[in-house]
One Martini backbone bead per residue (centre of mass of N, CA, C, O) as a GRO file, in nm:
protein
  161
    1MET     BB    1   0.097   0.041   0.023
    2SER     BB    2   0.070   0.356  -0.005
    3ALA     BB    3   0.159   0.659   0.075
    4VAL     BB    4   0.013   0.920   0.276
    5ILE     BB    5   0.051   1.283   0.221
    6PRO     BB    6   0.017   1.556   0.412
    7VAL     BB    7  -0.086   1.905   0.345
    8GLY     BB    8  -0.037   2.193   0.481
    9MET     BB    9  -0.027   2.491   0.565
   10ALA     BB   10   0.242   2.640   0.433
   11GLU     BB   11   0.319   2.389   0.241
   12LEU     BB   12   0.564   2.146   0.100
   13LYS     BB   13   0.533   1.870  -0.120
   14ILE     BB   14   0.714   1.581  -0.240
   15ALA     BB   15   0.674   1.299  -0.482
   16ARG     BB   16   0.635   0.951  -0.564
   17CYS     BB   17   0.555   0.681  -0.714
   18PRO     BB   18   0.297   0.548  -0.498
   19GLU     BB   19   0.230   0.810  -0.386
   20GLN     BB   20   0.034   1.042  -0.194
   21LEU     BB   21  -0.133   1.353  -0.198
   22VAL     BB   22  -0.299   1.559   0.069
   23VAL     BB   23  -0.595   1.768   0.119
   24TYR     BB   24  -0.783   1.923   0.381
   25GLY     BB   25  -0.985   2.190   0.391
   26ILE     BB   26  -1.035   2.380   0.141
   27GLY     BB   27  -1.060   2.724   0.080
   28SER     BB   28  -0.892   3.021   0.021
   29CYS     BB   29  -0.695   2.846  -0.063
   30VAL     BB   30  -0.424   2.727  -0.277
   31ILE     BB   31  -0.358   2.448  -0.475
   32VAL     BB   32  -0.053   2.342  -0.606
   33SER     BB   33   0.019   2.144  -0.896
   34LEU     BB   34   0.285   1.935  -0.986
   35TYR     BB   35   0.368   1.743  -1.288
   36ASP     BB   36   0.569   1.444  -1.398
   37PRO     BB   37   0.499   1.188  -1.622
   38LYS     BB   38   0.786   1.061  -1.653
   39SER     BB   39   0.862   1.034  -1.328
   40LYS     BB   40   0.624   1.055  -1.133
   41ALA     BB   41   0.635   1.351  -1.021
   42GLY     BB   42   0.528   1.548  -0.731
   43GLY     BB   43   0.341   1.849  -0.609
   44LEU     BB   44   0.248   2.059  -0.316
   45ALA     BB   45   0.111   2.390  -0.262
   46HIS     BB   46  -0.007   2.580   0.035
   47VAL     BB   47  -0.177   2.867  -0.026
   48MET     BB   48  -0.275   3.165   0.157
   49LEU     BB   49  -0.128   3.406  -0.005
   50PRO     BB   50  -0.040   3.620  -0.268
   51ASP     BB   51   0.173   3.837  -0.118
   52SER     BB   52   0.520   3.940   0.001
   53THR     BB   53   0.521   4.222  -0.042
   54GLY     BB   54   0.664   4.406   0.232
   55ILE     BB   55   0.796   4.150   0.360
   56ASP     BB   56   1.016   4.038   0.570
   57PRO     BB   57   1.224   3.769   0.461
   58LYS     BB   58   1.318   3.688   0.770
   59VAL     BB   59   0.989   3.638   0.885
   60ILE     BB   60   0.891   3.440   0.669
   61ASN     BB   61   0.689   3.218   0.493
   62PRO     BB   62   0.718   3.133   0.165
   63LEU     BB   63   0.477   2.915   0.151
   64LYS     BB   64   0.235   3.121   0.188
   65PHE     BB   65   0.304   3.242  -0.099
   66ALA     BB   66   0.267   3.255  -0.424
   67ASP     BB   67   0.538   3.419  -0.529
   68THR     BB   68   0.711   3.175  -0.351
   69ALA     BB   69   0.592   2.883  -0.371
   70VAL     BB   70   0.599   2.819  -0.666
   71PRO     BB   71   0.901   2.828  -0.713
   72ALA     BB   72   0.971   2.627  -0.486
   73LEU     BB   73   0.815   2.384  -0.623
   74TYR     BB   74   0.986   2.380  -0.881
   75GLU     BB   75   1.267   2.341  -0.744
   76ALA     BB   76   1.212   2.086  -0.588
   77LEU     BB   77   1.142   1.903  -0.838
   78THR     BB   78   1.390   1.965  -1.022
   79GLY     BB   79   1.603   1.873  -0.795
   80ALA     BB   80   1.460   1.570  -0.796
   81GLY     BB   81   1.425   1.507  -1.136
   82ALA     BB   82   1.248   1.659  -1.286
   83PHE     BB   83   1.098   1.765  -1.581
   84LYS     BB   84   1.059   2.076  -1.704
   85SER     BB   85   0.909   2.014  -1.984
   86SER     BB   86   0.665   1.830  -1.826
   87LEU     BB   87   0.536   2.023  -1.661
   88VAL     BB   88   0.219   2.047  -1.470
   89ALA     BB   89  -0.079   2.225  -1.385
   90LYS     BB   90  -0.285   2.249  -1.094
   91ILE     BB   91  -0.589   2.392  -0.936
   92VAL     BB   92  -0.724   2.440  -0.588
   93GLY     BB   93  -0.981   2.671  -0.469
   94GLY     BB   94  -1.062   2.990  -0.388
   95SER     BB   95  -1.268   3.051  -0.184
   96GLU     BB   96  -1.566   3.200  -0.049
   97MET     BB   97  -1.633   3.139   0.299
   98PHE     BB   98  -1.751   3.432   0.339
   99PRO     BB   99  -1.936   3.688   0.377
  100PRO     BB  100  -1.952   3.984   0.254
  101THR     BB  101  -1.867   4.282   0.329
  102GLU     BB  102  -1.835   4.614   0.261
  103ASP     BB  103  -1.585   4.485   0.119
  104PHE     BB  104  -1.621   4.377  -0.211
  105GLU     BB  105  -1.303   4.357  -0.300
  106ASN     BB  106  -1.254   4.141  -0.070
  107ASN     BB  107  -1.096   3.836  -0.208
  108ILE     BB  108  -0.886   3.588  -0.122
  109GLY     BB  109  -0.949   3.363  -0.326
  110ARG     BB  110  -0.909   3.526  -0.581
  111ASP     BB  111  -0.625   3.639  -0.526
  112ASN     BB  112  -0.479   3.365  -0.512
  113THR     BB  113  -0.549   3.258  -0.793
  114GLU     BB  114  -0.410   3.501  -0.951
  115ALA     BB  115  -0.134   3.462  -0.831
  116VAL     BB  116  -0.079   3.180  -0.922
  117LYS     BB  117  -0.103   3.231  -1.217
  118LYS     BB  118   0.122   3.434  -1.236
  119ALA     BB  119   0.347   3.230  -1.134
  120LEU     BB  120   0.312   3.030  -1.368
  121LYS     BB  121   0.365   3.213  -1.606
  122LYS     BB  122   0.656   3.303  -1.519
  123LEU     BB  123   0.738   2.979  -1.553
  124SER     BB  124   0.585   2.844  -1.805
  125LEU     BB  125   0.332   2.693  -1.674
  126PRO     BB  126   0.090   2.469  -1.746
  127LEU     BB  127  -0.259   2.507  -1.719
  128ILE     BB  128  -0.485   2.223  -1.723
  129ALA     BB  129  -0.633   2.261  -1.432
  130GLU     BB  130  -0.944   2.373  -1.260
  131ASP     BB  131  -1.083   2.435  -0.913
  132THR     BB  132  -1.245   2.748  -0.847
  133GLY     BB  133  -1.414   2.891  -0.610
  134GLY     BB  134  -1.680   2.981  -0.457
  135ARG     BB  135  -1.834   2.845  -0.118
  136ARG     BB  136  -1.663   2.563  -0.096
  137GLY     BB  137  -1.514   2.313   0.029
  138ARG     BB  138  -1.220   2.103  -0.012
  139SER     BB  139  -1.073   1.790  -0.128
  140ILE     BB  140  -0.758   1.604  -0.188
  141GLU     BB  141  -0.616   1.356  -0.429
  142PHE     BB  142  -0.270   1.278  -0.538
  143ASP     BB  143  -0.189   1.083  -0.810
  144LEU     BB  144   0.135   0.973  -0.919
  145GLU     BB  145   0.069   0.773  -1.147
  146SER     BB  146  -0.147   0.983  -1.315
  147GLY     BB  147  -0.213   1.301  -1.214
  148ILE     BB  148  -0.469   1.277  -1.054
  149ILE     BB  149  -0.737   1.461  -0.910
  150LYS     BB  150  -0.928   1.403  -0.625
  151LEU     BB  151  -1.249   1.561  -0.579
  152SER     BB  152  -1.402   1.705  -0.287
  153ILE     BB  153  -1.735   1.814  -0.224
  154LEU     BB  154  -1.974   1.917  -0.049
  155GLY     BB  155  -2.259   1.771  -0.199
  156GLU     BB  156  -2.079   1.610  -0.402
  157GLU     BB  157  -1.931   1.451  -0.645
  158LEU     BB  158  -1.683   1.277  -0.723
  159ARG     BB  159  -1.385   1.424  -0.893
  160GLU     BB  160  -1.175   1.465  -1.181
  161ILE     BB  161  -0.847   1.649  -1.284
   0.00000   0.00000   0.00000
């Protein structure tokens, strides 16, 4: 039986087939998956916030922010032998979990999603699937044999991306 490796908030984990990476209870955070089908290596970054600009780099966890976590995931995977030219990305999360306040412009889920897409584009990583937005939490299982993410959303049928 393969190992199941949980990825918590502001964490990054990489693994190889037959292992699986899982995240439970995804709300406004965005989970970034990178996968190399040649080596069957993959990784997840659990992004909590969009941008680390203006925060002292000596005191932050770079895995918390889209602008620093996505490049860190890329470097970790390629450093572990994944083929740069084969990497593909999928993203999940970015829900608006709480009703809007007077500040209708403030939507951390949307901001996280946009920041992750910007970071992927900057690295020229193709985004091949996403399940983002809405008002419900999600959980995922990332199968490193196939690269398929099994997605569960409360009240909905299990689906794959």
